[in-house]
Wavefront OBJ file of the C-alpha trace (Angstrom):
o trace
v 101.068 28.280 163.636
v 102.717 30.686 161.499
v 100.640 33.273 159.620
v 102.031 34.714 156.339
v 101.076 38.157 155.215
v 100.546 38.118 151.697
v 101.668 41.377 150.069
v 99.950 42.219 146.766
v 102.582 43.411 144.449
v 101.823 46.137 141.764
v 103.866 46.251 138.829
v 106.379 48.892 138.073
v 106.124 50.632 134.754
v 109.452 49.063 133.361
v 108.468 45.629 134.704
v 107.718 42.752 132.257
v 104.385 41.080 132.337
v 104.265 37.358 131.944
v 103.357 37.570 128.367
v 106.520 39.687 127.538
v 104.845 43.070 126.849
v 105.934 46.371 128.742
v 103.293 47.834 130.984
v 103.191 51.380 129.616
v 102.796 54.616 131.503
v 100.806 57.322 130.261
v 104.067 59.669 130.357
v 106.109 57.314 128.354
v 104.901 56.578 124.741
v 104.485 52.979 123.517
v 107.418 51.619 121.602
v 105.098 51.023 118.650
v 103.976 54.653 118.657
v 107.464 55.690 118.829
v 108.341 53.687 115.882
v 105.504 54.921 114.114
v 106.565 58.553 115.049
v 109.975 58.150 113.703
v 108.820 56.499 110.560
v 106.282 59.673 109.859
v 109.208 61.950 110.805
v 111.692 60.180 108.426
v 108.843 60.358 105.716
v 108.409 64.279 106.094
v 112.262 64.619 106.118
v 112.425 62.568 102.765
v 109.803 65.043 101.476
v 111.781 67.911 102.306
v 114.791 66.492 100.850
v 113.213 65.367 97.520
v 110.796 68.332 97.455
v 107.869 66.327 96.167
v 104.639 66.068 98.214
v 103.316 62.686 99.261
v 100.197 63.045 97.439
v 100.683 64.453 93.942
v 97.208 65.645 93.492
v 97.252 67.983 96.558
v 99.733 70.542 97.679
v 101.194 69.437 100.865
v 102.061 72.072 103.275
v 105.384 70.104 104.342
v 106.817 70.121 100.795
v 108.676 72.466 99.119
v 107.273 74.395 96.229
v 108.923 73.957 92.810
v 111.084 76.861 91.918
v 110.166 78.768 88.672
v 113.430 80.734 87.502
v 112.988 83.960 85.360
v 114.394 83.959 81.814
v 117.091 86.289 80.867
v 114.667 88.515 78.943
v 112.467 88.966 81.735
v 115.405 90.289 83.931
v 116.335 92.639 80.834
v 112.711 93.919 80.701
v 112.785 94.511 84.247
v 115.842 96.170 84.732
v 115.528 98.111 81.492
v 112.094 99.508 82.487
v 113.465 100.545 85.948
v 116.804 102.216 84.727
v 115.086 104.142 81.807
v 112.098 105.083 84.291
v 114.892 106.230 86.936
v 116.429 108.370 84.269
v 113.335 110.118 83.535
v 112.465 110.467 87.034
v 115.884 112.333 87.689
v 114.890 114.674 84.567
v 111.492 115.360 86.058
v 112.851 116.288 89.382
v 115.101 118.889 87.419
v 112.246 120.365 85.637
v 110.265 120.498 88.850
v 113.310 122.330 90.542
v 113.616 124.749 87.848
v 110.017 125.663 88.277
v 110.287 125.981 91.913
v 113.304 127.893 91.567
v 111.649 130.327 88.848
v 108.740 130.889 91.168
v 110.766 131.739 94.348
v 113.404 133.813 92.349
v 110.575 135.988 91.174
v 108.861 136.163 94.425
v 105.455 134.679 92.890
v 104.338 133.442 96.127
v 104.268 137.004 97.601
v 101.051 138.428 98.556
v 100.792 141.047 95.902
v 101.635 138.560 93.259
v 99.673 135.366 94.249
v 96.812 136.379 92.405
v 98.569 136.199 89.128
v 100.428 132.996 89.796
v 97.969 131.031 87.660
v 99.232 132.645 84.475
v 102.870 132.278 85.390
v 104.954 130.340 82.843
v 107.025 128.531 85.390
v 103.887 127.092 86.747
v 104.131 125.006 83.490
v 107.573 123.802 84.421
v 106.287 123.077 87.878
v 103.227 120.880 86.683
v 105.249 119.310 83.972
v 107.848 118.239 86.407
v 105.783 116.960 89.116
v 103.569 114.870 86.464
v 106.999 113.398 84.839
v 108.212 112.643 88.267
v 105.237 110.838 89.450
v 104.601 109.108 86.300
v 108.198 107.708 85.804
v 108.549 106.954 89.568
v 105.460 104.767 89.144
v 106.998 102.766 86.488
v 110.537 102.620 88.413
v 108.656 101.271 91.387
v 106.626 98.899 89.697
v 109.259 97.305 87.592
v 111.570 96.801 90.594
v 109.034 95.440 92.898
v 107.228 93.681 90.214
v 103.874 95.078 91.099
v 101.522 94.668 88.306
v 99.007 97.265 89.767
v 101.705 100.020 89.465
v 102.496 98.673 85.902
v 99.244 98.867 84.551
v 98.722 102.511 86.049
v 101.946 103.258 84.349
v 101.128 101.658 80.759
v 97.576 103.227 81.074
v 98.810 106.778 81.544
v 101.471 106.205 78.739
v 98.787 105.150 76.407
v 96.812 108.222 77.272
v 99.855 110.580 76.701
v 100.457 108.573 73.343
v 96.854 109.471 72.359
v 97.012 112.787 73.199
v 100.055 113.438 71.249
v 98.741 111.995 68.179
v 95.661 113.863 68.106
v 97.514 116.985 68.963
v 99.769 116.231 65.868
v 96.462 115.636 63.629
v 94.776 118.757 65.166
v 97.981 120.983 64.307
v 98.340 119.836 60.752
v 94.691 120.387 59.984
v 94.913 123.901 61.378
v 98.281 124.789 60.172
v 97.000 127.679 58.442
v 95.461 129.373 61.604
v 98.613 128.776 63.820
v 100.662 131.523 62.063
v 97.541 133.590 63.357
v 97.925 132.424 67.036
v 101.394 132.949 66.924
v 101.180 136.578 65.790
v 98.541 137.303 68.430
v 100.893 135.521 71.166
v 103.926 137.483 70.094
v 102.195 140.936 70.079
v 100.942 140.275 73.294
v 104.522 139.573 74.524
v 105.679 142.737 73.038
v 102.993 144.726 74.832
v 103.746 143.217 78.146
v 107.549 143.138 77.744
v 108.697 145.463 80.295
v 106.073 144.273 83.169
v 106.614 140.546 82.809
v 110.077 139.204 83.323
v 108.938 135.664 81.743
v 107.627 137.410 78.647
v 110.636 139.728 78.441
v 113.040 136.537 78.620
v 111.161 134.475 76.090
v 110.999 137.573 73.698
v 114.584 138.226 73.956
v 115.812 134.510 73.610
v 113.563 134.529 70.251
v 114.702 137.726 68.825
v 118.425 136.723 69.691
v 118.185 133.230 68.250
v 116.495 134.176 65.151
v 118.054 137.473 64.536
v 114.815 139.160 64.347
v 112.848 141.879 65.643
v 109.052 142.489 66.360
v 106.328 140.084 65.192
v 106.093 141.208 61.454
v 108.431 144.063 61.507
v 110.434 146.207 63.941
v 107.640 148.986 63.941
v 105.699 146.345 66.186
v 107.363 147.801 69.186
v 105.128 150.663 68.813
v 102.523 148.730 70.634
v 104.928 148.860 73.987
v 103.944 151.643 76.135
v 107.702 152.245 76.961
v 108.896 152.081 73.323
v 106.091 154.148 72.042
v 107.214 157.282 70.333
v 104.729 159.331 72.604
v 106.176 157.680 75.883
v 108.305 160.031 78.105
v 111.736 158.402 78.463
v 114.670 157.412 76.749
v 113.181 154.125 75.417
v 110.694 156.212 73.440
v 110.841 155.386 69.463
v 113.388 152.590 70.479
v 113.627 148.643 70.420
v 115.198 146.360 72.802
v 118.878 145.677 72.585
v 118.171 142.194 71.387
v 117.057 143.566 68.242
v 120.502 145.005 67.481
v 122.880 143.464 65.195
v 125.839 144.176 67.867
v 124.477 144.654 71.204
v 127.764 144.211 72.591
v 129.935 147.483 72.773
v 133.412 146.920 72.037
v 132.557 143.062 71.788
v 132.368 142.765 75.715
v 129.815 145.122 77.290
v 126.249 144.705 76.644
v 124.657 147.912 75.487
v 121.261 148.239 76.334
v 120.702 151.439 74.511
v 121.866 150.261 71.046
v 118.352 150.558 69.783
v 117.191 153.789 70.988
v 115.601 155.756 68.354
v 115.466 152.925 65.747
v 111.779 153.444 65.005
v 112.562 156.921 63.463
v 114.889 155.664 61.014
v 114.257 154.325 57.520
v 115.051 150.898 56.698
v 117.888 151.510 54.576
v 119.671 153.239 57.579
v 118.043 151.038 60.460
v 119.093 147.968 58.867
v 122.747 148.717 60.028
v 121.597 148.827 63.516
v 119.039 146.336 64.107
v 117.380 143.421 62.424
v 114.255 144.481 60.200
v 112.675 141.214 59.626
v 109.938 140.133 62.013
v 110.197 136.943 64.286
v 107.108 135.079 62.742
v 109.067 134.709 59.466
v 111.980 133.636 61.393
v 110.032 130.952 63.244
v 108.591 129.733 59.785
v 112.079 129.500 57.960
v 113.419 127.689 61.002
v 110.378 125.203 60.935
v 110.915 124.615 57.332
v 114.752 124.245 57.720
v 114.557 121.516 60.620
v 111.158 119.897 59.791
v 112.870 116.573 59.196
v 114.661 116.894 62.645
v 111.281 117.693 64.141
v 109.491 114.551 62.588
v 112.541 112.308 63.686
v 112.334 113.481 67.346
v 108.374 113.355 67.362
v 108.627 109.819 65.871
v 111.446 108.497 68.477
v 109.461 110.115 71.379
v 106.318 108.090 70.347
v 108.259 105.027 69.596
v 110.006 105.218 72.844
v 106.632 105.498 74.476
v 105.230 102.660 72.468
v 108.163 100.445 73.451
v 107.797 101.182 77.225
v 104.025 100.082 76.798
v 105.051 96.858 75.051
v 108.079 96.083 77.616
v 105.464 96.951 80.447
v 102.826 94.573 79.153
v 105.511 91.774 78.489
v 106.995 92.078 82.137
v 103.268 91.938 83.475
v 102.510 88.677 81.617
v 105.864 87.202 82.795
v 104.952 88.215 86.401
v 101.479 86.899 86.373
v 102.616 83.576 84.782
v 105.118 82.756 87.303
v 102.659 83.853 90.190
v 100.039 81.468 88.868
v 102.587 78.563 88.467
v 104.351 79.208 91.887
l 1 2 3 4 5 6 7 8 9 10 11 12 13 14 15 16 17 18 19 20 21 22 23 24 25 26 27 28 29 30 31 32 33 34 35 36 37 38 39 40 41 42 43 44 45 46 47 48 49 50 51 52 53 54 55 56 57 58 59 60 61 62 63 64 65 66 67 68 69 70 71 72 73 74 75 76 77 78 79 80 81 82 83 84 85 86 87 88 89 90 91 92 93 94 95 96 97 98 99 100 101 102 103 104 105 106 107 108 109 110 111 112 113 114 115 116 117 118 119 120 121 122 123 124 125 126 127 128 129 130 131 132 133 134 135 136 137 138 139 140 141 142 143 144 145 146 147 148 149 150 151 152 153 154 155 156 157 158 159 160 161 162 163 164 165 166 167 168 169 170 171 172 173 174 175 176 177 178 179 180 181 182 183 184 185 186 187 188 189 190 191 192 193 194 195 196 197 198 199 200 201 202 203 204 205 206 207 208 209 210 211 212 213 214 215 216 217 218 219 220 221 222 223 224 225 226 227 228 229 230 231 232 233 234 235 236 237 238 239 240 241 242 243 244 245 246 247 248 249 250 251 252 253 254 255 256 257 258 259 260 261 262 263 264 265 266 267 268 269 270 271 272 273 274 275 276 277 278 279 280 281 282 283 284 285 286 287 288 289 290 291 292 293 294 295 296 297 298 299 300 301 302 303 304 305 306 307 308 309 310 311 312 313 314 315 316 317 318 319 320 321 322 323 324 325 326 327
């Protein structure tokens, strides 16, 4: 009698069941799951193509955010502020360089002069150049990078400067009678230290040459200088600087530094052919009266430019903040 060995067959993953369903393997996704995944991927692709999220009430991480373009005015404000601040940054660097050059050329950092560097006029150029460069560079970078923090700092500093200038103009107008006294004291101090301070000497010479004057009130003011005093031992005694001379050039070409020697010993009638008799304070007053309209126009333009800079900066900040809020 034959004996049959019954072998139990195990279905393979790709074999079909009697009910027509595939026996799935854990490593092979089901057909329905694959279709669902394809449909989901297709849905995501469509969302990327259309740029609209599936749920309008929520921002979908798979969707593309809508693009908000800047207007032509926004671009004008941005690059106008950038270019203007760039120009003034270069100007500030030039002033800063002049201040450094002046200090180095006079050896103000030498050990014997370092104690008096705080009163050096070149330090004013150095400070102004540094502050102007820093301020304009802040506005330049803030406009280019659309950085609201830098733009706020820039506009705040400009507002402070406008306030200081307006207050200075009000104070100067209210004490204009006392300003002449301050100028006289400063001019006399510059005359006294003429030979010892190169900066005072340069400023005094430029004023006397430009305004064609001599001394503060009269050419006799040079008696205050120890080198031009009549009791001083030297060739400069009882004289005045060459910048007081009517014609300081000998033969029209060579600078004659001795043209004012002995001028204080002469009477006014004789001295007027050699030197300028009028003081520089009167010359300054006449120059201001002759150019007061120009001075006022320049002052208004400077303050107006600063006000426009604050307005443009504020408008640019509002535009940047609006676009960031709606992006």
